[in-house]
C-alpha positions in Angstrom: -0.2 0.0 0.0 1.2 3.4 -0.9 2.3 5.8 1.6 0.9 9.5 1.2 3.6 12.0 2.0 2.5 15.1 4.3 2.9 18.2 2.4 4.4 20.8 4.4 3.0 24.5 4.5 6.6 25.8 3.6 6.4 23.6 0.3 3.1 23.2 -0.5 4.6 19.9 -2.2 6.3 21.8 -4.6 9.9 20.8 -5.6 12.9 22.7 -4.1 13.8 24.9 -7.0 10.0 26.2 -7.3 9.8 27.2 -4.0 11.2 30.7 -4.2 9.3 32.1 -7.3 5.9 30.9 -5.5 7.1 32.9 -2.7 8.0 36.2 -4.9 4.4 35.6 -6.5 2.8 35.5 -3.0 4.9 38.6 -2.0 4.1 40.6 -5.1 0.1 39.8 -4.5 0.2 41.1 -1.2 1.7 44.4 -1.9 -1.0 44.7 -4.9 -3.3 44.1 -1.9 -1.8 46.6 0.3 -1.2 49.5 -2.3 -3.8 51.8 -2.4 -6.2 52.3 -5.4 -4.8 55.8 -6.0 -1.0 54.3 -6.5 -2.3 51.8 -8.7 -3.9 54.3 -10.7 -0.4 55.7 -11.2 0.3 52.5 -13.2 -2.0 53.4 -16.0 -0.7 54.8 -19.5 -0.2 58.6 -20.0 -4.1 58.7 -21.9 -5.9 57.2 -19.3 -4.0 59.5 -16.4 -5.3 62.8 -18.5 -8.8 61.2 -18.2 -8.3 61.0 -14.4 -6.6 64.6 -14.2 -10.1 66.1 -15.7 -12.1 64.7 -12.9 -10.3 66.8 -10.1 -11.0 70.6 -9.5 -10.9 72.7 -6.8 -14.2 71.0 -4.9 -11.9 68.3 -4.4 -8.0 68.5 -5.5 -5.9 65.8 -6.4 -3.6 66.7 -3.8 -5.8 65.7 -1.3 -6.6 62.3 -3.0 -2.6 61.7 -3.5 -1.9 62.6 0.4 -4.6 60.8 1.7 -5.2 57.9 -0.6 -5.0 55.3 2.2 -7.2 56.9 4.7 -9.7 57.7 1.8 -9.7 54.3 0.6 -10.5 52.6 4.5 -13.8 54.8 4.9 -17.2 53.6 4.2 -18.4 56.4 2.1 -21.5 54.4 0.8 -23.0 54.5 4.3 -21.7 58.2 4.9 -23.7 59.1 2.0 -26.8 58.0 3.6 -25.9 59.0 7.3 -25.6 62.8 7.8 -23.8 62.5 11.5 -21.4 59.9 9.8 -20.7 62.2 6.9 -20.2 65.0 9.2 -17.9 63.1 11.2 -15.8 61.9 8.0 -15.6 65.4 6.9 -14.2 66.6 10.5 -11.6 63.8 10.3 -10.9 64.5 6.5 -9.9 68.2 7.9 -8.0 66.5 10.7 -6.2 64.3 8.2 -5.3 67.6 6.3 -4.0 68.9 9.4 -1.8 66.0 9.9 -0.4 66.1 6.5 0.4 69.8 6.8 2.2 69.3 10.1 4.2 66.7 8.4 5.0 69.2 5.7 6.0 71.9 8.3 8.4 69.4 10.1 9.9 68.7 6.5 9.7 72.7 5.8 8.0 72.2 2.6 6.3 75.7 2.5 4.5 75.1 -1.2 2.8 72.0 0.0 1.7 73.9 3.5 0.6 76.6 1.5 -1.5 74.2 -1.0 -2.9 72.2 2.0 -4.0 75.4 3.9 -5.6 76.7 0.8 -7.6 73.3 0.1 -8.8 73.1 3.7 -9.9 76.8 3.6 -12.0 75.8 0.4 -13.6 72.7 1.8 -14.7 74.5 5.0 -16.6 77.2 2.7 
């Protein structure tokens, strides 16, 4: 009677030479999942990026999307669109996130980005 060999979690039954590529593929897949949609968008070709550029204006500037990509993508905007108190809370949290980013730019002595974020925050509060 043949004896069944147990597969170890490290190899998943693969030969020694195939373990490295599988590990690299898993790492790449994890990085893709962790990468924000905004950063994935940057991998599009130029023509599509120009269309994305047309979507942004002073109402919701691209800088906010860029600097707060991770935070923005982890909020429940669908729920907030039907819940005024949650929408208000998210708006105030957005302003706090902008303040936090402003502080980072202050520490980095990045005057231009400080100026831009100050202007963006003022426009959002109008």
